[in-house]
C-alpha positions in Angstrom: 11.5 16.7 -9.8 11.8 13.7 -7.5 9.5 10.8 -8.1 6.7 10.2 -5.5 8.4 7.3 -3.8 11.9 8.7 -3.9 14.3 9.1 -1.0 14.2 12.9 -1.6 10.5 12.8 -0.7 10.3 10.2 2.0 13.8 10.2 3.5 14.9 13.8 3.1 15.5 14.2 6.8 17.9 11.2 6.8 19.9 12.1 3.6 22.2 14.7 5.2 23.5 12.0 7.6 24.4 9.6 4.8 27.7 9.2 3.0 29.6 6.7 0.9 31.1 5.2 4.1 27.7 4.5 5.7 26.3 1.0 6.3 22.5 1.5 6.3 19.8 -1.0 7.5 16.3 -0.3 6.1 13.8 -2.2 8.2 10.4 -3.0 6.9 11.7 -2.3 3.4 8.8 -4.0 1.5 9.6 -4.4 -2.2 12.7 -2.2 -1.8 11.8 1.0 -3.5 13.3 3.3 -0.9 16.2 1.0 -0.2 17.2 1.1 -3.9 16.8 4.9 -4.0 19.0 5.3 -0.9 21.7 3.0 -2.3 23.6 5.7 -4.2 23.9 7.7 -1.0 25.7 5.0 1.0 28.3 2.3 0.9 25.9 -0.6 1.5 22.2 -1.2 2.3 20.6 -4.2 4.0 16.9 -4.2 3.4 14.9 -6.3 5.9 11.2 -7.3 5.6 9.1 -10.0 7.2 7.3 -10.7 3.9 9.4 -13.2 1.9 7.6 -12.4 -1.3 8.4 -8.7 -1.0 12.1 -9.6 -0.3 12.3 -11.7 -3.4 10.7 -8.9 -5.4 13.2 -6.3 -4.0 16.1 -8.6 -4.8 14.8 -9.0 -8.4 14.4 -5.2 -8.7 18.0 -4.7 -7.6 19.3 -7.1 -10.2 17.2 -5.6 -13.0 18.4 -2.1 -12.1 22.0 -3.2 -11.7 22.3 -2.0 -8.1 25.0 -4.1 -6.4 25.4 -2.5 -3.0 22.1 -3.7 -1.6 21.2 -7.0 0.1 17.7 -8.0 1.0 16.9 -10.5 3.7 13.8 -11.8 5.5 13.5 -10.8 9.2 11.3 -9.5 12.0 12.0 -5.9 13.0 11.6 -6.9 16.7 14.2 -9.7 16.4 16.6 -9.0 13.6 19.2 -11.7 12.8 21.9 -9.1 12.3 25.1 -8.4 14.3 25.0 -5.8 17.0 27.0 -2.5 16.6 27.8 -2.9 12.9 25.4 -0.3 11.2 26.0 3.5 10.9 22.3 4.2 10.3 19.0 2.4 10.7 15.8 3.6 8.9 12.2 2.6 9.4 9.7 4.1 7.0 6.0 3.5 7.5 6.8 0.6 9.9 6.4 1.5 13.6 2.8 2.6 13.2 1.9 -0.8 11.6 3.2 -3.1 14.4 2.0 -3.7 17.9 5.5 -3.5 19.6 7.1 -0.2 18.3 9.1 0.2 21.5 10.8 -3.2 21.1 11.4 -2.4 17.4 13.3 0.8 18.3 15.4 -1.0 20.9 16.3 -3.6 18.3 17.1 -0.9 15.8 19.4 0.8 18.3 21.1 -2.5 19.0 22.4 -2.7 15.4 24.0 0.7 15.5 27.6 1.7 16.3 27.9 4.2 19.2 26.9 7.6 17.7 25.0 5.9 14.9 21.8 7.4 13.5 18.3 5.9 13.9 15.5 7.5 11.8 11.8 6.7 11.4 8.9 8.2 9.5 5.2 7.4 10.3 2.0 8.6 8.6 -0.3 10.5 10.9 -4.0 10.0 10.3 -4.8 13.1 12.3 -3.2 15.1 9.5 -5.3 14.2 6.5 -6.3 16.9 4.1 -8.7 15.8 1.4 -11.2 17.5 -1.0 -12.8 16.8 -4.4 -15.6 14.8 -5.9 -17.6 12.5 -3.6 -15.5 13.5 -0.6 -17.9 11.6 1.8 -17.0 8.3 0.1 -13.3 9.1 0.1 -13.3 9.9 3.8 -15.3 6.8 4.5 -12.5 4.8 2.8 -10.0 6.3 5.3 -12.4 6.0 8.3 -12.6 2.2 7.6 -8.9 1.8 7.1 -8.3 3.7 10.4 -10.8 1.4 12.2 -9.1 -1.7 10.7 -5.7 -0.5 11.9 -7.0 0.0 15.4 -8.8 -3.4 15.5 -5.7 -5.2 14.3 -3.2 -3.6 16.7 -1.7 -0.9 14.5 -1.7 2.8 15.5 -2.7 5.4 12.9 -1.7 8.2 15.4 1.7 6.9 16.3 3.5 9.6 14.3 2.9 12.2 17.0 4.5 9.9 19.6 7.7 9.3 17.8 9.8 11.7 19.9 8.7 10.1 23.1 9.2 6.6 21.8 12.7 7.4 20.7 13.6 8.8 24.1 12.0 5.9 25.8 14.2 3.5 23.8 17.3 5.3 25.0 18.0 7.2 21.8 19.5 10.6 22.3 19.7 14.0 20.5 16.2 13.3 19.1 14.8 15.8 16.6 11.1 15.3 15.7 9.5 17.0 12.7 6.4 16.9 10.5 6.1 17.3 6.8 3.2 17.1 4.4 3.3 15.0 1.2 0.9 16.6 -1.2 -0.9 15.3 -4.3 -1.9 18.4 -6.2 -0.8 18.0 -9.8 -2.5 16.2 -12.7 0.0 13.3 -12.4 0.0 13.3 -8.6 -3.7 13.3 -8.2 -4.1 10.5 -10.8 -1.4 8.4 -9.2 -2.9 8.8 -5.7 -6.5 8.2 -6.8 -5.7 5.2 -8.8 -3.7 3.8 -5.9 -6.6 4.2 -3.5 -9.0 2.7 -6.0 -6.7 -0.3 -6.2 -6.7 -0.4 -2.4 -10.5 -0.9 -2.5 -9.8 -4.4 -4.1 -6.8 -5.2 -1.9 -7.2 -8.6 -0.2 -6.4 -7.3 3.3 -8.6 -4.2 3.1 -11.6 -6.1 1.5 -11.3 -9.2 3.7 -10.8 -7.4 7.0 -13.5 -4.8 6.3 -16.1 -7.4 5.3 -15.1 -9.7 8.2 -15.7 -6.9 10.7 -18.9 -5.8 9.2 -17.7 -2.3 8.2 -18.7 -2.5 4.5 -20.6 -4.4 1.9 -19.4 -5.3 -1.6 -21.5 -2.5 -2.9 -19.8 0.0 -0.6 -16.4 -1.2 -1.8 -17.4 -0.7 -5.4 -18.8 2.7 -4.7 -15.6 3.8 -3.0 -13.5 2.4 -5.9 -15.5 4.3 -8.5 -15.3 7.4 -6.4 -11.5 7.3 -6.3 -11.4 6.7 -10.0 -13.6 9.8 -10.6 -11.5 11.8 -8.1 -8.3 10.8 -9.9 -9.4 12.7 -13.0 -11.0 15.7 -11.5 -9.4 19.2 -11.6 -10.8 20.0 -8.1 -9.0 17.1 -6.4 -6.4 17.6 -3.7 -5.0 15.4 -1.0 -2.1 15.7 1.5 -1.0 13.6 4.4 1.1 14.5 7.4 4.2 12.4 8.0 5.9 12.6 11.4 9.6 11.9 11.5 12.2 11.5 14.2 15.9 11.2 14.1 18.4 10.5 16.9 21.6 8.8 17.9 22.7 5.8 19.8 24.7 7.1 22.9 
């Protein structure tokens, strides 16, 4: 089975358009997990992220895994320091919903492409959360707070449903929009998901922003963290998230 963060799970809609001749740009690559998993499918990958620490981590991961057809660079998705018309494909996973200028980002992504090149994006859709298990009220409060923080800070937890329109507005053609669910319904999947959300309850951004905006207390954060830990070990737990995707071409 593919791992939870594999290209087969998160970039399955892009994989049929890749080949050993393709030059791929992965914007907002973070620490490079997907870039490195996509590398065997293409000739070369450039991973771009605004966070210099993540770029350094991605480069280190590539060296440790002996993957040589990937380059990681620091850059802003709305103003990429890359040549126009040189890429065969550009990919943005979990990026457009997290920035305040998704239209500009798509225009910039299109600029990098050769005519006929593929642009693809996947965005989580908060309207598509399925969640059940122990202490569900606390778990849903965790997401309600995160949703509020996204909106306060200029991100859009509902952008996924707008991807088709955004692509067409950026001058991208032959757009195909789809939705898939990524599910967490095995012992391993539930544990990984629950432990990850428990860790999020101590994340600097989540904690600092939620406290600053008066959405939680320290006791609330600890209660949610413990609830996720309990959920991660329960046989009644299940979660699934909708991911909207769009794929199109530069005319």
